[in-house]
C-alpha positions in Angstrom: -46.6 -142.6 79.1 -44.9 -140.8 76.0 -44.3 -142.5 72.8 -40.3 -142.5 71.7 -39.5 -140.8 68.4 -39.0 -144.1 66.9 -42.6 -145.5 67.6 -43.4 -148.0 64.5 -46.0 -145.4 62.5 -48.9 -146.7 60.4 -50.2 -144.6 57.7 -54.0 -145.7 56.6 -55.4 -144.1 53.6 -59.0 -145.1 52.5 -59.2 -144.8 48.5 -62.1 -145.2 46.4 -62.9 -143.0 43.6 -60.4 -140.1 43.0 -57.5 -141.4 40.9 -55.6 -138.2 39.8 -56.0 -136.6 43.2 -54.6 -140.3 44.6 -51.6 -140.3 42.3 -50.6 -136.9 43.8 -51.3 -137.6 47.6 -49.4 -141.0 47.1 -46.4 -138.6 45.5 -46.6 -136.7 48.7 -46.4 -139.9 50.5 -43.4 -141.0 48.7 -41.9 -137.9 49.4 -42.1 -138.0 53.4 -38.8 -137.6 55.4 -38.2 -141.0 57.0 -40.9 -142.7 54.6 -38.9 -145.9 54.7 -39.8 -146.4 58.3 -43.4 -146.0 58.1 -45.9 -148.4 57.0 -48.3 -147.6 54.2 -51.6 -149.0 54.2 -54.0 -148.2 50.8 -57.7 -149.3 51.6 -59.2 -149.9 48.5 -62.7 -149.7 49.4 -65.1 -150.2 46.3 -62.5 -148.6 44.2 -63.5 -147.3 41.0 -61.8 -148.8 37.7 -59.4 -146.4 37.6 -58.4 -146.2 41.3 -58.2 -150.2 40.9 -56.0 -149.6 37.9 -53.7 -147.4 39.5 -53.3 -149.5 42.7 -52.5 -152.2 40.4 -49.2 -150.6 39.9 -45.9 -150.7 41.9 -47.2 -148.3 44.5 -45.7 -146.8 47.7 -47.9 -149.6 50.4 -49.8 -152.4 51.1 -53.6 -152.6 49.3 -56.2 -153.8 51.4 -59.2 -155.0 49.8 -62.6 -153.3 51.1 -66.2 -154.2 49.7 -67.4 -150.6 50.1 -67.6 -149.9 54.2 -67.4 -146.3 54.1 -64.5 -144.3 55.7 -65.2 -145.4 59.2 -65.0 -149.0 58.0 -62.3 -148.4 56.2 -60.2 -147.0 58.5 -60.8 -149.5 60.8 -60.0 -152.5 58.3 -56.3 -150.7 57.8 -55.9 -150.0 61.8 -56.3 -153.7 62.4 -54.1 -154.6 59.4 -51.6 -152.1 60.4 -48.5 -153.4 62.6 -47.2 -149.8 64.0 -48.1 -148.6 67.3 -49.1 -145.4 66.1 -51.8 -144.7 64.0 -52.1 -141.8 61.4 -54.9 -141.2 59.0 -55.2 -139.2 55.9 -57.6 -139.4 52.8 -57.2 -140.0 49.4 -56.9 -136.1 48.3 -54.3 -134.6 50.8 -51.5 -132.9 49.5 -48.4 -133.3 52.5 -45.0 -131.0 53.1 -42.0 -133.6 53.5 -42.5 -132.9 57.3 -46.0 -133.8 57.9 -45.4 -137.7 59.4 -42.5 -136.5 61.3 -44.7 -133.7 62.8 -47.0 -136.4 63.7 -44.6 -138.6 65.1 -43.2 -135.6 67.2 -46.4 -134.2 68.8 -47.1 -137.8 70.0 -44.0 -138.4 71.8 -44.6 -135.2 73.8 -48.3 -136.5 74.5 -49.7 -139.3 73.2 -53.3 -139.0 72.4 -55.7 -138.0 69.3 -53.4 -135.0 67.3 -55.1 -133.5 64.7 -52.7 -131.4 62.1 -53.9 -128.3 60.3 -56.0 -128.6 57.0 -56.4 -125.7 54.4 -58.6 -126.1 51.4 -56.9 -125.4 47.7 -61.0 -124.1 46.6 -59.2 -123.1 42.6 -59.3 -127.4 42.1 -62.9 -127.8 43.4 -64.0 -127.9 39.9 -60.6 -129.7 38.2 -60.7 -133.1 37.3 -57.0 -133.1 37.6 -54.8 -130.9 39.7 -51.6 -131.5 38.5 -52.9 -129.4 35.6 -53.3 -126.4 38.5 -56.8 -124.5 38.3 -57.9 -120.8 39.4 -55.5 -119.5 41.9 -53.4 -123.0 41.8 -50.1 -123.2 39.8 -50.0 -127.1 38.5 -49.2 -129.5 41.3 -46.1 -131.4 40.4 -45.6 -135.4 41.0 -42.2 -135.2 40.8 -41.7 -132.2 43.3 -43.9 -133.8 45.8 -41.9 -137.3 45.2 -38.5 -135.4 45.7 -40.2 -133.8 49.4 -39.7 -130.4 47.3 -43.6 -129.3 47.2 -45.1 -126.3 49.0 -48.0 -124.5 48.6 -46.4 -120.8 48.1 -48.4 -119.1 45.8 -51.9 -121.3 46.2 -54.5 -119.8 47.5 -56.0 -121.7 50.3 -59.2 -121.3 52.2 -59.7 -122.2 56.0 -63.6 -124.0 56.2 -65.5 -123.3 59.0 -64.9 -126.7 60.6 -61.3 -125.5 60.9 -61.9 -122.5 61.9 -64.2 -123.6 65.0 -61.2 -126.3 65.7 -58.5 -123.5 65.5 -60.8 -120.8 67.6 -59.6 -118.9 70.8 -62.9 -120.6 72.2 -62.1 -124.3 70.7 -62.0 -125.1 74.4 -65.7 -125.3 74.4 -65.9 -128.0 71.9 -62.3 -130.0 72.2 -63.2 -132.9 69.9 -64.1 -131.2 66.7 -61.6 -132.8 64.3 -61.4 -133.7 60.8 -60.6 -137.2 59.8 -57.9 -136.1 56.7 -55.5 -135.2 59.4 -55.2 -137.1 62.2 -53.2 -139.5 64.6 -53.5 -141.8 67.3 -51.5 -144.6 69.0 -53.1 -147.8 68.5 -54.2 -148.4 72.2 -56.5 -145.3 72.1 -58.2 -146.6 68.8 -58.5 -150.2 70.3 -59.8 -148.4 73.4 -63.1 -147.0 72.0 -63.3 -149.6 69.4 -62.1 -147.6 66.4 -64.4 -145.6 64.4 -68.4 -146.5 64.3 -68.9 -148.2 60.6 -72.2 -147.7 61.1 -72.1 -144.0 59.6 -71.6 -146.2 56.2 -70.8 -144.6 53.3 -72.3 -141.6 53.8 -69.8 -138.2 53.8 -69.1 -136.8 57.4 -69.1 -137.0 61.2 -67.7 -140.6 61.6 -64.3 -138.5 62.9 -66.0 -135.7 64.6 -67.9 -139.0 66.9 -64.3 -140.6 67.0 -62.8 -137.7 68.4 -65.7 -137.3 71.1 -65.6 -140.4 72.2 -61.8 -140.5 72.7 -62.3 -137.1 74.6 -65.5 -138.7 77.0 -62.7 -141.5 77.6 -60.4 -139.1 78.9 -57.9 -139.2 76.1 -55.8 -136.2 75.3 -57.3 -134.3 72.0 -54.8 -132.0 70.8 -53.4 -130.1 67.7 -50.4 -130.1 65.7 -50.7 -126.9 63.5 -47.4 -127.3 62.2 -48.6 -131.2 60.8 -50.1 -129.5 57.6 -52.6 -131.0 55.3 -53.8 -129.4 52.0 -57.6 -130.5 50.5 -57.7 -131.2 46.6 -61.1 -129.7 46.9 -63.6 -131.2 45.0 -67.5 -131.2 44.3 -69.7 -133.7 46.0 -73.7 -133.3 44.9 -75.0 -135.1 47.9 -72.6 -133.8 50.5 -75.0 -131.7 52.9 -77.9 -134.2 52.4 -75.7 -137.2 53.4 -73.8 -135.0 56.2 -77.4 -134.3 57.6 -78.0 -138.0 58.0 -75.1 -138.8 59.8 -75.5 -135.4 62.1 -78.4 -136.6 63.3 -76.7 -139.7 64.6 -73.8 -138.0 66.0 -76.2 -135.5 68.1 -78.0 -138.7 69.5 -74.7 -139.4 71.0 -73.9 -136.3 72.1 -77.1 -134.5 73.3 -75.5 -131.1 74.6 -75.5 -127.5 73.1 -71.8 -128.0 71.1 -73.0 -130.8 69.5 -76.6 -129.9 69.0 -75.3 -126.3 67.4 -73.4 -128.2 64.9 -76.1 -127.7 61.9 -74.8 -123.9 62.3 -71.4 -124.8 61.7 -71.3 -127.7 59.1 -73.6 -126.6 56.3 -73.6 -125.0 53.3 -73.5 -121.5 54.9 -72.3 -122.5 58.4 -70.0 -120.1 60.5 -68.2 -120.2 63.6 -70.0 -116.7 64.6 -73.8 -118.8 63.8 -72.3 -122.1 65.8 -71.4 -119.4 69.1 -74.7 -117.8 68.6 -76.7 -121.3 68.6 -74.5 -123.0 71.2 -75.6 -119.9 73.5 -79.6 -119.8 72.6 -79.3 -124.0 73.3 -77.5 -123.8 76.5 -80.4 -122.0 77.9 -82.7 -124.9 78.1 -79.7 -128.0 77.6 -77.2 -129.6 80.0 -73.5 -129.2 78.9 -71.2 -131.8 77.1 -70.7 -134.7 79.7 -67.4 -134.0 80.9 -64.3 -136.7 80.1 -64.6 -139.8 82.9 
């Protein structure tokens, strides 16, 4: 059953420790077309003092306190509190064009399911504390322009990371469940159907979004791309990123014991690439079973 274009929407944003980036993300949310009809939930997951201070000022949404569950648990907390029939998830460091939410709503009206929009990195901000000041290959990011719905990424150097390349690859039907949680939407009933995100991934970085998409796909829920729903990640350094990711990846591979999951080390690593991923899948496939088809 298709969702009506006027389906109530709840936007869930876990927030933790990036106040300058969060301020710009909130400005972008304010600039969305039709934002007056959208419920915005900010899940303050053990926030840093600077983030807590930012949320104490008049904001664009309802703030929900969280004790430090990690992104999966925080997203679930927001989803449980949400009133909308359509849940949209972004992270606290994403820039949006003014039609972002409208694009997700339109995609869900066509075919309800898991919709993941396009994500691009802004690498020039990776070592910049405040993106509003700009960085190499990135002009200053204007909060006023974002609030007015006038911000555009023209003139900003963008990067398509390895995960996004795989999602958009011609062979993506081989791994349809690859998705990035910083730009997802799903009807509430499907979120409930699979029990939401797996909060046991905890506070380590990564894999909770791919796990969620995999379980939806295995349950027969359509998993689709909406490249017109564009988000731009304000890149930043994470010292323990790949160490944390390795732990969570092993957890996911125990769930999805198939070549496309077992080969993810060749994609999701510091030197990962789609080419290496495809080669590794073919190597593993010689001795392993394929991923189970949806029931």
